[in-house]
Steps between C-alpha positions, in 0.01 A plus 500: 500500500262725700632836633293441820641312784308298763435698823319459824168687520614710787782646291262554211256689722781713644600587132140608423491713812822680389335569163212686679248217548314506830297228678140636478346199688559146593280190536703203605801457260338722234626847507348768278763754394431844350714756316393825340443459134480119527206276548499307834718187505417189716816352648398145597823337619643401833812656611710171463360402157749474222380690197644387167596700188168449312290619795738798553449607127126482568539716815714755312248537233244624737732701742775649290771290672825451321768248575740775616234594776566155689 
């Protein structure tokens, strides 16, 4: 069983902001996030989208997110 839960995109974005990510720019639903020491990350989800465990694991790989951060 996966250690990642399913969460709404709005909650995931809030967790990333708490980790130090900032919205650099936005074009439609695509938000480009930046953080010192990390390459930019494109967050391409609508607030109400449900993000499953596999996608959360992929996001975590690029952002340093952990299950405890949610």
